[in-house]
C-alpha positions in Angstrom: 0.1 -0.1 0.1 2.6 2.5 1.0 4.9 2.1 -2.1 2.0 2.3 -4.4 0.3 5.2 -2.6 3.6 7.3 -2.5 4.1 6.8 -6.2 0.4 7.5 -7.1 0.2 10.7 -4.8 3.3 12.1 -6.5 1.6 11.6 -10.0 -1.7 13.1 -8.8 -0.2 16.1 -7.1 2.2 16.9 -10.0 -0.2 16.1 -12.8 1.7 13.3 -14.2 -0.6 11.0 -16.1 1.5 7.7 -15.6 2.7 6.0 -12.6 5.0 3.0 -13.8 5.0 -0.3 -12.0 7.9 -2.8 -12.3 6.0 -6.0 -11.1 6.5 -9.5 -9.8 10.1 -9.1 -8.6 11.2 -12.1 -6.7 7.9 -13.5 -6.7 9.5 -16.9 -7.7 9.1 -19.6 -10.4 5.7 -20.6 -9.3 4.3 -17.3 -9.8 1.1 -18.2 -11.8 -1.0 -16.3 -14.3 -3.5 -15.7 -11.5 -0.8 -14.3 -9.3 0.2 -12.0 -12.1 -3.3 -10.9 -12.5 -4.0 -10.5 -8.8 -0.6 -8.4 -8.4 -1.5 -6.3 -11.2 -5.2 -5.6 -10.4 -4.1 -4.7 -6.7 -1.3 -2.2 -7.9 -3.7 -0.7 -10.4 -6.4 0.0 -8.0 -4.0 1.6 -5.7 -2.8 4.1 -8.4 -0.3 2.5 -10.8 -1.3 2.5 -14.4 1.7 1.6 -16.4 3.0 -1.8 -16.1 6.2 -3.5 -17.1 7.0 -7.3 -16.5 10.2 -7.5 -14.5 13.2 -9.4 -15.8 13.1 -10.6 -19.3 16.3 -12.6 -19.3 18.5 -12.8 -22.5 19.0 -16.4 -21.3 18.3 -18.6 -18.3 21.5 -20.6 -18.9 19.9 -23.9 -18.5 17.8 -22.6 -15.6 20.9 -21.5 -13.7 20.7 -17.8 -14.4 18.3 -15.8 -12.2 17.8 -12.2 -11.3 15.0 -11.7 -8.9 13.0 -14.4 -10.6 10.8 -15.3 -12.3 11.4 -14.5 -16.0 7.7 -14.9 -16.5 7.8 -13.9 -20.1 7.8 -16.4 -23.2 9.5 -19.1 -21.2 6.7 -19.6 -18.9 4.2 -22.3 -20.2 1.3 -20.0 -19.7 2.8 -17.3 -21.9 0.6 -18.8 -24.6 -2.5 -17.3 -22.9 -0.9 -14.0 -21.8 -2.1 -11.9 -24.8 -5.5 -11.9 -23.1 -4.0 -10.4 -19.9 -1.8 -7.9 -21.9 -4.9 -6.5 -23.5 -6.8 -6.3 -20.5 -4.1 -4.5 -18.6 -3.8 -2.0 -21.6 -7.4 -1.1 -21.1 -7.0 -0.7 -17.5 -3.8 1.3 -18.1 -5.4 3.6 -20.5 -8.7 3.9 -18.5 -7.0 4.7 -15.2 -4.9 7.3 -16.7 -7.8 9.5 -17.6 -9.4 12.3 -15.6 -8.7 13.1 -11.9 -8.3 10.8 -9.0 -10.7 11.5 -6.1 -9.9 11.0 -2.3 -11.2 12.8 0.7 -8.0 12.7 2.9 -4.5 14.2 2.5 -1.9 12.8 4.8 1.1 15.2 5.1 4.3 13.4 4.0 6.5 13.9 7.1 9.7 15.2 5.4 10.1 18.2 7.8 10.2 16.0 11.0 13.0 13.9 9.5 14.9 16.9 8.3 14.7 18.5 11.8 15.7 15.4 13.5 12.6 15.7 15.7 10.9 12.3 15.9 11.2 11.6 12.3 11.0 7.9 12.6 7.8 8.2 14.7 6.4 10.6 12.2 6.9 8.1 9.3 5.6 5.3 11.2 2.5 7.2 12.0 2.0 8.4 8.4 2.4 4.9 7.1 0.4 3.2 9.6 -2.5 5.6 9.2 -2.4 5.0 5.3 -2.6 1.4 5.6 -5.3 1.6 8.1 -7.6 4.1 6.1 -7.1 2.3 2.9 -7.8 -1.0 4.5 -11.3 0.5 5.7 -12.0 1.8 2.1 -10.9 5.3 2.8 -8.7 6.5 -0.2 -5.9 9.2 0.5 -3.0 10.8 -0.9 0.4 11.7 0.8 0.8 15.4 0.2 4.2 17.2 0.4 4.6 20.5 1.9 5.1 22.3 -1.4 1.9 21.0 -2.8 0.1 22.0 0.3 1.7 25.4 0.1 0.4 26.0 -3.5 -3.0 24.5 -2.8 -6.2 26.5 -2.9 -8.9 26.5 -0.2 -12.3 26.5 -1.7 -15.2 26.4 0.7 -14.4 23.3 3.0 -12.1 21.7 0.5 -8.3 21.7 -0.2 -7.7 21.8 -3.9 -4.5 21.2 -5.9 -3.7 19.8 -9.3 -7.2 18.8 -9.8 -7.5 17.0 -6.4 -10.0 18.0 -3.8 -9.5 16.9 0.0 -11.7 17.4 2.8 -9.5 16.1 5.7 -5.7 17.2 6.3 -3.7 14.9 8.7 -0.3 15.8 10.2 0.9 12.6 11.3 2.9 13.0 14.6 5.0 16.0 13.2 6.8 17.8 15.8 8.5 19.8 13.3 6.7 21.4 10.0 7.4 24.1 7.5 5.8 27.3 8.5 3.8 27.4 5.1 2.2 24.1 6.3 0.9 25.7 9.3 -0.3 28.8 7.5 -2.3 26.6 5.0 -3.5 24.4 7.8 -4.8 27.6 9.5 -6.5 29.0 6.4 -8.2 25.5 5.6 -9.3 25.2 9.3 -10.9 28.7 9.3 -12.7 27.9 6.0 -14.5 25.0 7.8 -12.0 22.1 6.6 -11.0 19.3 8.9 -7.2 19.6 10.1 -6.1 16.7 12.5 -2.9 15.8 14.3 -2.3 12.3 15.0 0.0 11.9 18.0 2.2 14.8 18.5 1.5 18.4 17.4 4.1 20.6 15.8 6.3 22.6 18.0 9.0 24.0 15.7 9.1 25.2 12.2 11.6 26.6 9.7 10.5 30.1 10.5 12.3 30.5 14.0 12.9 27.0 15.2 11.2 25.9 18.5 9.7 28.1 21.0 8.1 30.3 18.4 5.0 32.0 19.7 3.6 32.3 16.2 3.8 28.4 15.9 2.2 28.0 19.3 -0.9 30.3 18.5 -1.5 28.5 15.3 -1.3 25.1 16.9 -3.7 26.1 19.7 -6.2 27.3 17.2 -6.0 24.6 14.6 -5.7 21.7 16.9 -8.0 22.0 19.9 -8.4 18.9 22.1 -11.0 17.2 19.7 -8.3 17.6 16.7 -5.5 16.0 18.7 -6.1 12.4 18.2 -3.9 9.4 19.4 -5.0 6.4 17.3 -5.7 5.5 13.6 -9.2 4.4 14.6 -9.9 7.7 16.0 -9.0 9.4 12.7 -11.1 7.0 10.9 -14.1 7.6 13.2 -13.7 11.5 12.7 -13.5 11.1 8.8 -16.7 8.8 9.1 -18.6 11.3 11.3 -17.8 14.4 9.1 -17.5 13.3 5.5 -19.9 11.3 3.6 -18.2 8.0 2.6 -17.0 7.8 -1.0 -17.4 4.1 -1.0 -18.3 1.5 1.5 -19.2 -2.2 1.7 -20.5 -2.5 5.2 -21.1 -6.2 5.3 -18.1 -7.3 3.5 -15.7 -9.3 5.7 -12.7 -7.3 4.5 -13.1 -3.8 2.9 -12.3 -4.0 -0.8 -9.6 -2.1 -2.4 -11.1 1.1 -4.3 -10.0 3.9 -6.6 -12.3 6.6 -7.8 -11.6 8.8 -10.8 -13.7 11.6 -12.3 -13.4 11.4 -16.1 -15.4 14.1 -17.8 -19.1 13.6 -16.9 -18.4 10.1 -15.7 -17.5 8.8 -12.2 -15.5 5.6 -12.6 -14.8 3.4 -9.6 -12.3 0.4 -9.7 -13.0 -1.9 -7.1 -11.1 -5.2 -6.3 -11.8 -7.7 -3.5 -15.5 -7.2 -3.2 -17.6 -10.4 -3.1 -20.2 -11.0 -5.6 -23.6 -9.9 -4.4 -22.4 -7.8 -1.4 -24.1 -4.4 -1.2 -22.0 -1.4 -1.6 -22.6 2.3 -1.6 -21.2 4.8 -4.0 -20.9 8.6 -3.6 -22.1 8.9 -7.2 -25.4 8.9 -9.2 -26.7 8.3 -12.6 -26.7 5.5 -15.1 -24.9 2.7 -13.9 -22.7 0.3 -16.0 -20.1 -2.5 -15.6 -17.0 -2.3 -17.9 -15.1 -5.4 -18.6 -11.3 -4.9 -18.9 -11.0 -8.4 -20.4 -13.1 -7.9 -23.3 -13.9 -4.1 -23.6 -17.5 -4.8 -23.3 -20.0 -2.9 -21.4 -23.2 -3.7 -19.9 -26.0 -1.8 -17.8 -26.2 -2.7 -14.0 -29.4 -2.0 -11.9 -29.3 -0.6 -8.5 -31.0 -1.4 -5.3 -31.6 2.4 -4.7 -30.3 5.8 -5.7 -30.4 9.3 -4.4 -29.2 12.5 -5.9 -25.8 11.9 -4.1 -25.3 8.2 -3.9 -26.0 4.8 -5.2 -26.6 1.3 -3.5 -26.0 -1.6 -5.7 -25.1 -5.3 -5.5 -21.5 -6.1 -6.6 -21.8 -8.1 -9.9 -18.7 -9.8 -10.0 -16.4 -12.0 -7.7 -13.7 -10.6 -5.3 -11.0 -11.8 -7.7 -12.2 -9.7 -10.6 -11.4 -6.1 -11.2 -15.0 -4.5 -11.1 -15.2 -1.3 -13.1 -18.4 0.5 -11.9 -19.2 3.5 -14.2 -21.7 6.3 -13.4 -22.7 8.7 -16.2 -25.4 11.2 -16.9 -29.0 10.0 -16.2 -30.6 7.8 -13.6 -30.1 4.2 -12.5 -32.4 1.3 -13.3 -33.8 0.0 -10.1 -33.6 -3.6 -9.8 -37.0 -5.5 -10.0 -37.9 -8.2 -7.4 -37.6 -11.0 -9.9 -37.3 -14.6 -8.6 -33.9 -16.1 -8.6 -33.1 -18.6 -11.4 -33.4 -22.2 -10.4 -31.0 -24.9 -11.3 -28.8 -27.7 -10.4 -25.2 -28.8 -10.4 -23.7 -31.8 -12.4 -20.5 -33.2 -11.0 -18.0 -34.0 -13.7 -16.2 -36.6 -11.8 -14.2 -39.7 -12.9 -11.4 -39.8 -15.5 -10.6 -37.3 -18.1 -8.7 -38.1 -21.3 -5.3 -36.7 -20.8 -2.8 -35.6 -23.5 0.6 -33.6 -22.9 1.5 -30.4 -24.9 5.1 -29.6 -24.1 6.2 -26.0 -24.4 9.8 -25.7 -23.1 11.7 -25.2 -26.5 15.3 -26.0 -25.4 16.9 -25.1 -28.7 18.7 -22.2 -27.0 19.4 -24.1 -23.8 17.2 -22.1 -21.6 16.1 -25.1 -19.7 18.8 -27.5 -19.9 22.4 -27.6 -20.9 23.8 -28.5 -23.4 21.1 -27.1 -25.8 19.0 -29.5 -27.9 16.5 -29.1 -30.7 13.8 -30.5 -28.6 11.0 -29.7 -26.4 11.4 -30.8 -22.8 8.4 -33.0 -22.1 7.5 -35.5 -19.2 10.6 -36.7 -17.3 11.5 -38.5 -14.3 14.2 -37.1 -12.1 13.6 -38.5 -8.6 12.9 -42.0 -7.8 12.3 -44.2 -4.6 15.6 -46.2 -4.3 17.0 -49.3 -2.3 20.4 -51.1 -2.6 19.7 -54.7 -3.6 19.3 -57.0 -0.7 17.0 -59.7 0.5 14.2 -57.2 1.1 14.1 -56.1 -2.6 13.5 -59.7 -3.9 10.1 -58.9 -5.2 10.6 -55.3 -6.1 9.6 -55.5 -9.5 5.9 -56.3 -8.5 3.4 -53.8 -9.1 2.3 -53.7 -5.5 5.5 -54.0 -3.8 5.6 -51.7 -0.7 8.4 -49.1 -1.4 7.3 -46.5 1.2 10.4 -47.1 3.5 12.7 -46.5 0.5 14.5 -43.2 0.2 14.1 -40.7 -2.7 17.1 -40.1 -4.8 17.7 -37.6 -7.5 19.4 -38.6 -11.0 23.2 -37.7 -10.8 23.4 -37.5 -7.1 24.8 -40.7 -5.3 26.5 -41.9 -2.1 30.3 -41.5 -2.3 31.2 -41.4 1.3 29.8 -42.6 4.6 29.6 -39.9 7.2 29.9 -40.2 11.1 29.4 -37.4 13.5 29.2 -34.7 14.5 31.3 -35.3 17.7 32.3 -32.8 20.2 35.3 -30.7 18.8 37.4 -31.5 22.1 36.8 -35.2 22.2 39.8 -37.5 22.2 39.2 -39.9 19.4 42.5 -41.3 18.7 41.5 -44.9 19.3 38.4 -44.7 16.9 40.7 -43.1 14.4 43.2 -45.8 14.4 40.3 -48.3 14.0 38.5 -46.5 11.2 41.7 -45.8 9.2 42.3 -49.4 8.8 38.6 -50.4 8.1 38.4 -52.4 4.6 34.5 -52.0 4.6 31.9 -50.1 6.4 28.2 -49.7 6.3 25.1 -48.3 8.0 25.1 -51.2 10.5 28.8 -50.6 11.6 28.0 -48.2 14.5 30.7 -46.5 16.7 30.4 -46.4 20.5 31.9 -43.2 22.1 31.3 -42.0 25.8 28.2 -44.1 26.0 26.6 -42.8 22.9 26.2 -44.8 19.7 27.0 -43.0 16.4 25.7 -44.4 13.1 27.2 -44.0 9.7 25.0 -42.2 7.2 25.4 -42.1 3.4 26.9 -38.7 2.2 25.8 -38.0 -1.3 26.9 -35.5 -4.1 27.2 -35.3 -7.9 30.4 -34.9 -9.6 28.7 -32.5 -12.1 26.1 -30.6 -9.7 28.2 -30.8 -6.3 25.8 -30.6 -3.4 22.1 -31.2 -3.9 20.1 -28.0 -3.3 23.2 -25.9 -2.9 25.0 -25.0 -6.0 27.4 -22.6 -3.8 27.7 -18.9 -4.4 25.0 -17.1 -5.9 24.7 -13.5 -6.9 22.1 -11.2 -5.5 18.6 -12.4 -6.2 19.4 -15.8 -7.5 21.7 -18.2 -9.4 24.5 -16.9 -11.7 25.3 -20.0 -13.7 28.0 -21.3 -11.1 28.5 -24.8 -9.8 30.8 -25.0 -6.9 33.7 -27.5 -6.9 33.4 -28.0 -3.1 31.2 -31.1 -3.0 31.7 -31.7 0.8 29.4 -29.6 3.0 29.2 -30.2 6.7 27.1 -28.7 9.4 23.8 -26.9 9.5 23.3 -24.7 6.4 22.1 -21.0 6.8 21.0 -19.3 3.6 22.4 -15.8 3.2 22.0 -13.1 0.4 24.6 -14.6 -2.1 25.6 -17.9 -0.6 25.1 -20.7 2.0 27.3 -20.9 5.1 27.5 -23.9 7.4 27.3 -23.6 11.1 28.1 -26.1 13.8 25.4 -28.6 14.8 24.3 -29.1 18.4 26.2 -32.3 18.7 29.4 -30.8 17.8 31.8 -29.8 14.9 34.0 -33.0 14.2 33.0 -35.3 11.2 34.5 -38.5 9.7 34.0 -39.3 6.1 35.0 -42.8 4.9 35.0 -44.2 1.5 37.3 -46.3 -0.8 39.2 -44.9 -3.7 39.0 -47.5 -6.6 42.2 -47.5 -8.5 42.3 -49.3 -12.1 45.9 -50.3 -11.4 48.8 -49.7 -8.9 49.5 -46.1 -9.4 50.6 -42.7 -7.7 47.8 -40.3 -7.1 47.8 -36.5 -6.3 45.7 -35.4 -3.2 43.8 -32.4 -4.3 42.0 -30.4 -1.4 40.3 -27.2 -1.2 37.9 -25.0 0.9 38.2 -26.4 4.5 41.3 -28.6 4.7 40.8 -31.8 6.5 42.3 -31.9 10.0 43.4 -35.6 9.1 43.6 -37.8 6.1 44.4 -41.4 6.0 44.6 -43.7 3.1 45.2 -47.3 3.4 45.6 -46.8 7.1 48.5 -44.3 6.7 48.5 -40.5 6.9 48.1 -38.8 3.4 50.4 -36.4 2.1 50.3 -34.4 -1.3 50.6 -37.8 -3.1 49.9 -41.4 -2.2 50.5 -44.8 -3.6 47.3 -46.8 -4.4 47.0 -50.5 -4.9 44.8 -52.1 -7.6 41.2 -52.0 -6.3 39.7 -50.6 -3.1 41.8 -48.3 -1.0 40.3 -47.2 2.2 40.1 -43.4 2.7 39.4 -41.6 5.9 38.9 -38.0 6.4 38.5 -35.9 9.6 37.0 -32.4 9.5 37.0 -30.3 12.7 34.8 -27.4 11.7 31.6 -27.1 9.5 32.0 -25.7 6.0 32.6 -26.7 2.3 35.4 -28.4 1.0 36.7 -30.8 -1.7 39.0 -34.0 -1.5 40.0 -35.5 -4.7 42.5 -38.2 -5.8 43.9 -37.9 -9.3 46.1 -40.1 -11.3 49.6 -38.2 -11.4 49.8 -39.0 -15.1 46.7 -37.0 -15.8 47.0 -33.1 -16.6 47.2 -30.6 -13.6 45.9 -27.8 -15.5 42.5 -28.9 -17.1 39.7 -26.5 -18.1 36.1 -27.7 -17.7 34.4 -27.3 -21.1 31.1 -29.1 -20.3 28.4 -26.4 -19.4 27.2 -26.2 -15.8 29.6 -28.7 -14.3 31.9 -28.8 -11.5 35.6 -28.7 -12.1 35.9 -32.7 -11.6 33.1 -33.7 -14.0 34.6 -35.8 -16.8 38.1 -34.8 -15.6 40.6 -37.3 -16.9 42.3 -39.2 -14.1 39.9 -38.6 -11.3 39.6 -41.7 -9.0 36.2 -42.8 -8.3 34.8 -43.3 -4.7 33.2 -46.6 -3.8 31.1 -47.1 -0.6 30.3 -50.7 -1.2 33.9 -52.2 -1.9 33.0 -55.8 -0.7 29.9 -56.3 -2.9 31.0 -58.4 -5.9 28.1 -57.1 -8.1 26.5 -54.1 -6.5 22.9 -53.4 -7.7 20.2 -51.2 -6.9 16.4 -50.9 -7.5 14.6 -47.8 -8.6 10.7 -47.3 -8.5 8.3 -44.5 -9.6 4.8 -44.1 -11.2 4.9 -43.0 -14.8 3.0 -40.2 -16.7 -0.3 -41.5 -18.2 -0.3 -43.2 -21.5 3.4 -44.2 -21.3 4.7 -45.6 -24.5 8.6 -45.9 -23.8 11.3 -44.7 -21.5 14.7 -43.4 -22.5 17.1 -44.0 -19.5 20.9 -43.2 -19.4 22.4 -45.5 -16.9 26.0 -46.5 -15.7 25.4 -50.2 -15.5 23.2 -53.1 -17.0 19.5 -52.4 -16.6 16.4 -54.3 -16.5 12.8 -52.6 -16.1 9.3 -53.6 -15.3 5.9 -52.0 -16.0 3.1 -53.0 -13.5 5.2 -56.0 -12.7 5.6 -57.1 -16.4 9.0 -57.2 -18.0 9.7 -54.3 -20.5 11.5 -54.7 -23.8 14.9 -53.2 -23.4 17.5 -52.2 -26.1 20.8 -50.7 -25.3 23.2 -48.3 -27.1 26.6 -47.6 -25.3 28.1 -44.2 -25.5 31.8 -43.2 -25.3 31.6 -41.7 -21.9 30.8 -45.1 -20.3 26.9 -44.4 -20.1 24.4 -46.7 -21.9 21.3 -45.4 -23.4 18.4 -47.8 -22.8 15.0 -47.6 -24.6 12.4 -49.5 -22.6 8.9 -50.2 -23.7 5.9 -51.7 -22.0 4.2 -54.8 -23.5 0.9 -52.7 -23.7 0.2 -49.2 -23.5 -2.0 -48.3 -20.4 -4.0 -45.1 -20.3 -3.4 -44.8 -16.7 0.0 -44.3 -14.8 1.8 -47.5 -14.4 4.3 -48.4 -11.7 7.9 -48.7 -13.1 10.6 -50.8 -11.5 14.2 -50.7 -12.7 17.1 -52.8 -11.6 20.6 -51.7 -12.5 23.8 -53.6 -11.9 25.8 -50.6 -11.0 29.2 -49.7 -11.9 31.7 -49.1 -9.1 30.8 -46.0 -7.1 27.8 -45.2 -9.4 25.0 -46.0 -6.7 21.7 -44.4 -5.9 21.0 -41.5 -8.4 24.4 -41.5 -9.6 23.8 -44.6 -11.6 21.2 -42.5 -13.7 23.2 -39.4 -14.7 20.5 -37.7 -16.7 16.6 -37.4 -16.3 14.5 -40.4 -17.6 12.6 -39.4 -20.6 9.0 -40.4 -21.0 7.1 -40.9 -24.4 3.5 -40.9 -23.8 0.4 -41.4 -25.7 -3.0 -39.8 -24.7 -3.9 -41.3 -21.4 -6.5 -41.0 -18.4 -6.4 -39.1 -15.3 -8.7 -37.7 -12.6 -8.8 -34.0 -11.8 -6.2 -33.1 -9.5 -2.6 -32.0 -9.1 -0.5 -33.6 -11.7 2.8 -33.1 -9.7 1.8 -35.7 -7.4 2.4 -38.2 -10.1 6.1 -39.1 -10.2 6.3 -39.0 -14.1 4.9 -35.4 -14.1 6.4 -34.0 -10.9 8.9 -32.2 -13.0 6.7 -31.3 -16.0 6.2 -27.8 -17.0 4.1 -27.2 -20.2 0.5 -27.8 -21.3 -2.0 -30.6 -20.9 -5.3 -31.4 -22.6 -8.2 -32.7 -20.5 -11.1 -33.9 -22.6 -14.5 -35.3 -21.7 -17.7 -35.9 -23.4 -21.0 -35.3 -21.5 -24.8 -35.7 -22.3 -27.1 -32.8 -22.0 -31.0 -33.2 -22.4 -33.0 -30.9 -24.3 -34.1 -28.8 -21.3 -30.6 -28.5 -19.8 -29.1 -27.3 -23.3 -31.8 -24.7 -23.4 -30.9 -23.0 -20.0 -27.8 -21.4 -19.0 -24.9 -23.7 -18.7 -21.8 -22.7 -16.7 -18.7 -25.0 -16.7 -17.2 -24.5 -13.2 -13.6 -25.9 -13.2 -13.1 -25.5 -9.5 -9.4 -24.5 -9.4 -6.7 -24.3 -12.0 -2.9 -23.8 -11.9 -2.1 -21.9 -14.0 -4.1 -20.7 -17.0 -6.9 -22.4 -18.9 -8.4 -22.4 -22.5 -12.0 -24.0 -22.8 -13.2 -25.4 -26.1 -16.8 -26.9 -26.5 -17.6 -28.8 -29.5 -14.6 -27.7 -31.3 -15.1 -24.0 -30.6 -13.3 -21.8 -28.3 -15.5 -20.7 -25.3 -13.0 -18.7 -23.3 -9.4 -18.3 -22.2 -9.1 -17.8 -18.2 -5.8 -16.7 -16.5 -7.3 -16.0 -13.1 -10.3 -17.0 -10.9 -13.2 -17.3 -11.1 -12.7 -20.5 -13.2 -16.2 -20.4 -14.5 -17.2 -20.2 -18.2 -20.7 -19.7 -19.6 -20.8 -22.3 -22.4 -24.6 -22.0 -23.1 -24.4 -20.8 -26.6 -21.8 -23.7 -27.4 -23.7 -26.7 -26.2 -26.7 -28.7 -27.7 -28.9 -31.6 -26.7 -27.0 -34.9 -26.7 -23.2 -35.4 -26.6 -21.1 -32.4 -26.0 -17.3 -32.6 -26.2 -15.4 -30.6 -23.5 -11.7 -29.8 -24.1 -9.8 -27.9 -21.4 -6.1 -27.0 -22.1 -4.2 -26.1 -19.0 -0.7 -24.6 -18.7 1.3 -24.6 -15.3 4.4 -22.7 -14.3 8.1 -23.1 -14.4 8.2 -24.2 -10.9 8.0 -28.0 -11.7 10.8 -27.8 -14.2 13.0 -26.1 -11.5 12.3 -29.0 -8.9 16.1 -30.1 -9.1 17.6 -26.7 -9.9 19.0 -25.3 -6.6 17.0 -22.1 -6.8 15.7 -20.3 -3.7 12.7 -19.2 -5.6 11.2 -22.3 -6.9 7.7 -22.2 -5.0 4.9 -24.5 -5.3 4.7 -27.3 -8.0 0.9 -27.8 -7.8 -0.3 -28.0 -11.3 -3.3 -28.8 -13.7 -6.9 -29.0 -13.5 -7.4 -29.3 -9.9 -11.3 -29.2 -9.8 -13.9 -30.2 -8.6 -15.3 -29.8 -11.9 -19.1 -29.5 -12.5 -21.8 -28.0 -14.8 -24.2 -25.4 -13.4 -27.5 -25.7 -15.3 -30.1 -23.0 -14.7 
């Protein structure tokens, strides 16, 4: 309210027709079309009338470049529907730039109190608190600067300047004022105007400082006891008692936002937040119309009653719509006591035909690097996972219970076991000697210390993406295309403006990391460390220096860190180049670097394997899976046909197809005989791609389906319904319930409406006929889903789709 009203007030008082709004800053990737509409209508009704969408990025750099996201322009799936919004905002921008603003209250902007150093903070707080309170009660106002007050004219009991007319002037706890302010306040007071002091009264001015008898005399005359108020509610009560309200909705739970403009012979009210059917009174009279910013159409409104000075009417639209109530010369039509239309609701429950319509064109690498001449469709990036063991014997079965399995993300896998934290001053020399010599370790190899049992937990990272959820340093307002080389992060993360710092946990600050380094042959290796340097490092039981001798196979590695923070510890073949520049986009220094030794947390397993399970998107025809290891796959318990194509980088690309295409989502199970060190999500370095035919789905959040959780784009929902002759002859409303984010409705092959914000109701009366009627609903969501595994702090909600409940309202 304050930012908008300050800007609008300057425009009003200096006769500037436009007030520019740079909108949606830092609102996040889940900012929906409804959020954009809501933010715009709110700021327009408060006084802005020129809008620009914040942050059209030249590129989003594979999703890793942000500046106060979102970039909600052409990259957003719902951009296909934004033309409707752009046209509506243009109409509002034009209309709300015309004529003159009307408000009854002027609040003096308390610059003088700040300049004088006399209670400036208190004066600012009083001014802003009063502005918020009055506007929240439906009383519009302007902040007035002392120069505008000085050049204003007193006409009767009004204060007029730049085409504005005010009936109340409030000095917000201003101990110091300009002397010209007091002179004008005195003139206005003597003419019958209302001048109020909220809190402190003036005691000094620029004429002669404090103790000026002239100031004292004016203050005593202008501010008698009943004009020295102590609370914002007292000011509100005084305004109500002395000025007929310009607008009021007495029975609304919360007063709507309102702006009144005088445009020629018309009074134009923009009202936002008024519930449909609530009764409101306007300080205007004449013929009444409703103007629609979405279409440019106008229609007459009837009133409950009208006098020469005011009109009482029922609000025609919902609280989520901008209601433009326009009064022009003439008289209102008084509404007749006609019986309300009768009708009934037909639930459209059950399955909808469902077909994806991808929108993320990746030819410029905006959504993933490297760029590809493809549209990113349905993918799976997270899976429920378990190392193969006795309990996974039936994991391919459709009804297998995997609820206890952990969720992993493609590319991220366990490469250490972590123990701790221990108290920083603990003497762990005995434990260290034992740990350094271990040839294997696992989550069941607990450590007993001072009566407490410490359990090993897997520590995961990606050689490409580093720490999951924390790319490292960020610029102000978001990611800047950097990936940290420090894949060890210990402690409790604390997010700061441009980075993440790690603080000590309650249990202490000393940690142990254990793994094995898998050497392809006997070799010498460089020890490369950075960030936090380990307090101790042992390889094959001996302290490690700058280089070590590795034997063929598994070489136990133990690291000790005595403080939280980020670090890296890498072993490299000494024959590999020391100076090497990463050329792969958005990857840490270590990704694909020649000679980097892989870490293996399961060295004693002869043939390590893992199981992955997820629910596919509807209509699954095939999966494309890049994997490190030999793969088998099942759909609803039946083996899938699998073909393999090895790549030069050691990854095999598998095509897996079910025996039959099910319209419903199917349960996918995958078994991978994993390469050494490539466990968990690391065995699947890229998202699993889904090729889908049209399927079936109920209305609801599509992000709850594993195969659609990361899908940003469009989707068609289709259903055929039957209407009898009587139903088709009446008024038929399609109520979609709730939608994220925008929707396009087609009835019997014809476009009925496009909606970007609630209410999600469409009048389809002119498109239906007796018998079978085809309903087609195209929904676009936001980019938040695609950003599910990008370490942004601006991701937001992934809720998507036709949420419903959907019904027909037949009258």
